[in-house]
C-alpha atoms as a printed R data frame, in Angstrom:
    type eleno elety resid chain resno       x       y       z
1   ATOM     1    CA   UNK     A     1 116.759 152.557 119.613
2   ATOM     2    CA   UNK     A     2 119.419 154.597 121.331
3   ATOM     3    CA   UNK     A     3 122.196 151.643 120.681
4   ATOM     4    CA   UNK     A     4 121.472 152.505 116.738
5   ATOM     5    CA   UNK     A     5 121.770 156.338 117.368
6   ATOM     6    CA   UNK     A     6 125.004 155.674 119.107
7   ATOM     7    CA   UNK     A     7 126.216 153.425 116.263
8   ATOM     8    CA   UNK     A     8 125.385 155.596 113.421
9   ATOM     9    CA   UNK     A     9 127.331 158.573 115.188
10  ATOM    10    CA   UNK     A    10 130.230 156.782 115.532
11  ATOM    11    CA   UNK     A    11 129.989 155.552 112.132
12  ATOM    12    CA   UNK     A    12 129.857 158.880 110.403
13  ATOM    13    CA   UNK     A    13 132.894 160.121 112.733
14  ATOM    14    CA   UNK     A    14 134.735 157.030 111.447
15  ATOM    15    CA   UNK     A    15 133.823 157.998 107.799
16  ATOM    16    CA   UNK     A    16 134.542 161.301 108.104
17  ATOM    17    CA   UNK     A    17 138.336 160.434 109.730
18  ATOM    18    CA   UNK     A    18 138.780 157.912 106.774
19  ATOM    19    CA   UNK     A    19 137.994 159.981 103.973
20  ATOM    20    CA   UNK     A    20 140.249 163.023 105.538
21  ATOM    21    CA   UNK     A    21 142.894 160.957 106.172
22  ATOM    22    CA   UNK     A    22 142.576 158.212 103.592
23  ATOM    23    CA   UNK     A    23 141.582 160.198 100.650
24  ATOM    24    CA   UNK     A    24 141.928 163.872 100.845
25  ATOM    25    CA   UNK     A    25 145.272 164.280 102.193
26  ATOM    26    CA   UNK     A    26 146.956 162.039  99.497
27  ATOM    27    CA   UNK     A    27 145.329 164.133  96.947
28  ATOM    28    CA   UNK     A    28 146.597 167.104  98.479
29  ATOM    29    CA   UNK     A    29 149.989 165.793  98.483
30  ATOM    30    CA   UNK     A    30 149.644 164.450  94.904
31  ATOM    31    CA   UNK     A    31 148.649 168.111  93.615
32  ATOM    32    CA   UNK     A    32 151.384 169.730  95.865
33  ATOM    33    CA   UNK     A    33 153.871 167.520  93.929
34  ATOM    34    CA   UNK     A    34 152.496 168.371  90.452
35  ATOM    35    CA   UNK     A    35 152.516 171.978  91.882
36  ATOM    36    CA   UNK     A    36 156.374 171.574  92.484
37  ATOM    37    CA   UNK     A    37 156.972 170.246  88.961
38  ATOM    38    CA   UNK     A    38 155.151 172.871  87.412
39  ATOM    39    CA   UNK     A    39 156.760 175.379  89.516
40  ATOM    40    CA   UNK     A    40 160.321 174.320  88.503
41  ATOM    41    CA   UNK     A    41 159.686 174.049  85.012
42  ATOM    42    CA   UNK     A    42 162.899 173.322  82.925
43  ATOM    43    CA   UNK     A    43 163.315 169.428  83.107
44  ATOM    44    CA   UNK     A    44 160.370 168.813  85.295
45  ATOM    45    CA   UNK     A    45 158.019 169.531  82.198
46  ATOM    46    CA   UNK     A    46 158.169 167.704  78.785
47  ATOM    47    CA   UNK     A    47 157.947 171.451  77.224
48  ATOM    48    CA   UNK     A    48 160.649 172.538  78.952
49  ATOM    49    CA   UNK     A    49 159.094 175.839  79.885
50  ATOM    50    CA   UNK     A    50 159.914 178.754  82.215
51  ATOM    51    CA   UNK     A    51 159.710 178.431  86.251
52  ATOM    52    CA   UNK     A    52 156.286 179.279  87.506
53  ATOM    53    CA   UNK     A    53 156.783 180.997  91.089
54  ATOM    54    CA   UNK     A    54 152.923 180.415  91.801
55  ATOM    55    CA   UNK     A    55 153.715 176.754  91.273
56  ATOM    56    CA   UNK     A    56 156.296 176.776  94.026
57  ATOM    57    CA   UNK     A    57 153.715 178.589  96.407
58  ATOM    58    CA   UNK     A    58 150.923 176.458  95.733
59  ATOM    59    CA   UNK     A    59 153.160 173.500  96.451
60  ATOM    60    CA   UNK     A    60 154.098 174.808  99.835
61  ATOM    61    CA   UNK     A    61 150.565 175.529 100.961
62  ATOM    62    CA   UNK     A    62 149.341 171.948  99.895
63  ATOM    63    CA   UNK     A    63 152.522 170.575 101.826
64  ATOM    64    CA   UNK     A    64 151.784 172.450 104.832
65  ATOM    65    CA   UNK     A    65 148.320 171.447 105.180
66  ATOM    66    CA   UNK     A    66 149.168 167.956 104.610
67  ATOM    67    CA   UNK     A    67 151.784 168.150 107.516
68  ATOM    68    CA   UNK     A    68 149.180 169.790 109.631
69  ATOM    69    CA   UNK     A    69 146.820 166.887 109.134
70  ATOM    70    CA   UNK     A    70 149.482 164.325 109.896
71  ATOM    71    CA   UNK     A    71 150.308 166.415 113.295
72  ATOM    72    CA   UNK     A    72 146.689 166.576 114.180
73  ATOM    73    CA   UNK     A    73 146.181 163.094 113.433
74  ATOM    74    CA   UNK     A    74 149.545 162.118 115.741
75  ATOM    75    CA   UNK     A    75 148.039 164.547 118.495
76  ATOM    76    CA   UNK     A    76 144.903 162.507 118.667
77  ATOM    77    CA   UNK     A    77 146.540 159.352 118.900
78  ATOM    78    CA   UNK     A    78 148.485 160.794 121.479
79  ATOM    79    CA   UNK     A    79 146.199 162.517 123.372
80  ATOM    80    CA   UNK     A    80 143.772 159.378 123.731
81  ATOM    81    CA   UNK     A    81 146.780 157.376 125.052
82  ATOM    82    CA   UNK     A    82 147.096 160.193 127.999
83  ATOM    83    CA   UNK     A    83 143.355 159.870 128.541
84  ATOM    84    CA   UNK     A    84 142.751 163.206 126.797
85  ATOM    85    CA   UNK     A    85 140.880 164.341 123.859
86  ATOM    86    CA   UNK     A    86 141.148 167.030 120.969
87  ATOM    87    CA   UNK     A    87 138.528 169.605 121.429
88  ATOM    88    CA   UNK     A    88 137.551 172.069 118.630
89  ATOM    89    CA   UNK     A    89 135.277 174.146 120.462
90  ATOM    90    CA   UNK     A    90 137.207 177.511 120.189
91  ATOM    91    CA   UNK     A    91 137.544 176.959 116.678
92  ATOM    92    CA   UNK     A    92 141.424 175.293 116.988
93  ATOM    93    CA   UNK     A    93 142.286 171.707 118.397
94  ATOM    94    CA   UNK     A    94 142.994 172.182 121.922
95  ATOM    95    CA   UNK     A    95 143.930 168.976 124.387
96  ATOM    96    CA   UNK     A    96 141.048 168.720 127.082
97  ATOM    97    CA   UNK     A    97 140.124 165.964 129.726
98  ATOM    98    CA   UNK     A    98 137.610 163.350 128.366
99  ATOM    99    CA   UNK     A    99 134.122 163.783 129.610
100 ATOM   100    CA   UNK     A   100 132.644 160.808 131.428
């Protein structure tokens, strides 16, 4: 029974990571590209409207979130290679020694 519990525990972690890095980050990036085009106005739109500063701000936030996600993914891979792991015990990611 413990093996099934361990398998399900690992499965939901893999599912969460795959959804986060495989689906959510590309959607946020796409919203950032759309927001940047909306914020540029002019030739970026069919109606040739005026620029929207909120669009550029939203694009910057979206690109920052994607960049932080990529950096976190690389940090997790690098930490694992050094025998460490990333912990979120304090609310922010920290590199700690693996237990066990």
